[in-house]
C-alpha positions as CSV (number, residue, x, y, z in Angstrom):
1,M,75.7,135.0,58.0
2,F,75.2,135.6,54.4
3,V,74.2,133.2,52.1
4,Q,74.3,133.5,48.1
5,V,72.7,130.6,46.1
6,I,73.9,130.9,42.9
7,Q,72.3,128.6,40.1
8,G,72.7,127.5,35.9
9,K,72.8,124.9,33.6
10,V,76.1,123.4,32.4
11,T,77.0,121.0,30.0
12,D,80.3,119.9,31.1
13,P,80.7,119.9,35.1
14,A,83.8,118.4,35.0
15,A,85.1,121.6,33.6
16,L,83.1,123.9,35.8
17,R,84.7,121.9,38.9
18,A,87.9,122.2,37.6
19,A,87.0,126.1,37.7
20,M,86.1,126.1,41.4
21,D,89.3,123.9,42.0
22,R,91.1,127.0,40.4
23,W,89.2,129.3,42.6
24,L,90.3,127.4,45.6
25,H,94.0,127.5,44.8
26,E,94.4,130.6,43.2
27,V,91.6,133.1,44.1
28,E,90.1,131.7,47.8
29,P,93.7,132.4,49.7
30,G,92.9,136.3,49.6
31,S,88.9,136.1,50.3
32,I,86.9,138.0,52.4
33,G,84.4,136.7,54.7
34,W,84.2,133.1,52.8
35,L,83.1,130.2,55.6
36,G,82.5,127.3,53.1
37,S,80.3,126.5,50.1
38,T,78.4,123.3,49.0
39,G,77.1,122.7,45.3
40,G,77.2,120.5,42.7
41,V,75.4,119.6,39.4
42,T,72.6,117.2,39.2
43,E,72.2,114.5,36.7
44,D,70.1,116.6,34.3
45,G,72.9,119.5,34.5
46,R,71.5,121.6,37.0
47,F,74.1,123.7,38.8
48,I,73.6,125.0,42.3
49,L,75.8,126.8,44.8
50,F,74.8,127.5,48.6
51,A,77.7,130.2,49.1
52,R,78.5,131.1,52.4
53,F,80.2,134.3,54.3
54,S,80.7,135.8,57.7
55,S,78.5,138.9,56.6
56,A,76.6,140.6,53.4
57,E,79.5,143.7,53.1
58,E,82.3,141.0,53.6
59,A,80.5,138.9,50.6
60,M,80.7,142.4,48.7
61,R,83.5,143.2,49.6
62,N,84.9,139.8,47.9
63,S,83.3,140.2,44.5
64,D,84.6,143.5,44.2
65,R,88.1,141.6,44.1
66,P,89.8,141.9,40.8
67,E,90.7,138.5,40.8
68,Q,87.1,137.4,41.8
69,S,86.1,139.2,39.0
70,A,88.5,138.0,36.3
71,W,87.7,134.5,37.5
72,W,83.9,134.6,37.2
73,A,84.5,136.2,33.7
74,E,86.2,133.3,32.9
75,T,84.0,130.7,34.3
76,S,80.5,132.4,33.3
77,R,81.1,131.1,30.0
78,L,80.9,127.6,31.0
79,F,77.4,128.6,31.7
80,A,74.5,127.6,29.3
81,G,71.8,130.5,29.7
82,E,71.3,132.6,32.7
83,V,73.1,132.6,35.8
84,T,70.8,133.2,38.8
85,F,71.9,134.8,42.1
86,K,69.7,134.9,45.5
87,N,70.9,136.8,48.7
88,S,70.0,135.9,52.2
89,I,70.9,137.5,55.5
90,T,68.2,135.2,57.3
91,V,70.2,132.0,57.9
92,D,69.2,128.9,59.9
93,E,71.6,126.3,61.0
94,D,70.7,123.2,62.3
95,L,74.1,120.8,62.1
96,V,74.7,117.5,63.8
97,G,77.7,116.7,62.6
98,N,80.4,117.5,60.1
99,P,78.2,118.6,56.8
100,D,81.6,118.4,54.9
101,Q,81.5,114.6,55.6
102,A,78.0,114.6,53.7
103,G,78.1,112.1,50.9
104,F,74.8,113.3,49.6
105,V,73.2,116.7,49.3
106,Q,69.8,117.4,48.8
107,F,68.6,121.1,47.8
108,V,64.9,122.1,48.4
109,L,63.6,125.5,46.4
110,G,60.4,126.5,47.5
111,R,58.2,129.2,48.7
112,M,56.2,129.9,52.1
113,R,53.1,132.0,52.8
114,D,54.2,132.2,56.4
115,P,58.3,131.8,56.7
116,E,58.7,132.3,60.1
117,R,56.2,129.8,61.1
118,A,57.8,127.7,58.5
119,R,61.3,128.2,60.4
120,A,59.8,127.8,63.7
121,L,58.8,124.3,62.8
122,M,61.7,123.2,61.0
123,R,63.6,124.2,64.7
124,Q,61.4,121.7,66.6
125,D,62.4,118.8,67.9
126,P,65.9,118.3,66.9
127,Q,66.6,115.1,69.6
128,A,63.3,113.2,68.1
129,W,64.8,113.8,64.2
130,M,68.1,112.9,65.3
131,E,66.7,109.4,66.4
132,V,64.1,108.9,63.3
133,R,66.7,110.0,61.2
134,P,70.9,109.2,61.9
135,D,71.5,109.4,58.1
136,L,70.6,113.4,58.3
137,I,74.0,115.3,59.4
138,G,71.6,118.7,59.2
139,T,69.9,121.4,56.9
140,V,71.4,124.7,56.3
141,T,67.9,127.1,55.3
142,A,68.5,130.8,53.6
143,V,65.2,132.6,53.2
144,H,64.8,135.3,50.3
145,E,62.9,137.8,49.7
146,G,58.9,137.0,48.9
147,G,58.9,134.0,51.2
148,E,61.6,132.1,49.0
149,M,63.6,129.5,50.8
150,T,66.3,127.3,49.9
151,T,67.4,124.0,51.9
152,A,70.2,122.1,51.8
153,A,70.2,118.7,53.3
154,Y,73.0,116.8,54.3
155,F,73.1,113.0,54.7
156,T,75.7,110.4,54.9
157,S,74.6,108.6,51.8
158,E,71.9,108.6,49.4
159,K,71.3,104.8,50.0
160,D,71.0,105.8,53.8
161,A,68.3,108.7,53.0
162,R,66.2,106.9,50.9
163,E,66.3,104.4,53.7
164,G,65.3,107.0,56.1
165,E,63.0,108.4,53.4
166,A,60.7,105.3,53.8
167,K,60.9,105.0,57.8
168,Q,57.5,105.5,59.7
169,I,57.5,109.1,61.2
170,P,56.2,109.6,64.6
171,E,52.8,111.4,65.4
172,Q,54.5,114.6,66.6
173,L,57.0,114.7,64.1
174,K,54.0,114.2,62.0
175,K,52.4,117.0,62.4
176,G,55.0,119.6,62.1
177,M,55.6,118.0,58.7
178,E,52.5,118.5,57.8
179,E,51.8,121.9,59.0
180,V,55.1,123.4,56.9
181,N,53.5,121.2,53.8
182,S,50.4,123.7,54.5
183,L,52.4,126.6,54.5
184,T,54.2,125.8,50.9
185,V,52.9,127.6,48.0
186,G,52.8,125.2,45.1
187,E,55.1,122.2,44.9
188,P,58.8,122.4,46.2
189,E,61.8,121.5,44.2
190,Y,64.6,119.0,44.9
191,L,67.8,119.0,43.3
192,N,69.6,115.8,44.5
193,I,73.6,116.0,44.0
194,K,74.8,112.6,44.2
195,E,78.7,113.7,44.0
196,P,78.9,117.0,46.3
197,W,81.1,119.6,46.3
198,L,82.0,120.2,50.0
199,D,84.4,123.1,50.3
200,S,85.8,125.1,53.3
201,P,89.0,127.6,53.8
202,R,92.0,125.8,54.0
203,R,94.1,128.4,56.2
């Protein structure tokens, strides 16, 4: 899998959502390798999109399509300032349900001293995590250059997620969390998407 993470600042989230809907109806039917996307806008106007493709090659072919280029030339005008793109071919999926049914998505942006060790820790004890956090539908994590990581965490609802955060974590899970924290460079950034845009191919 290949993931592209797109970020920018917007002043009119509804206009951007309308542009995404146009893409789904007019551009997506001819897309190449697109597997789906997760995104949205935070309450302070920060946009993030996690676009998944079957491979980097197909993602590039898709971006080179005239229809795609024309759509982006128009849509990019909705952003205030620079739009950033981060790519990844190192992607981990840990899903126990359908992420397209999430009612709340939290993106975690950070940097790790040892991304491989952090990935191994994040994959540990999935059954135990399911028992403690039934609100968590799953996560998708992309590793970028320089140890940067972007994780999309899918929850049944924001209310469930907040209640889950307050739970007591078993000791064996807590140790893994503490080691992940020790590998983190600086403070991770959290982007809360209360109205997530969850799109998948319709064909």
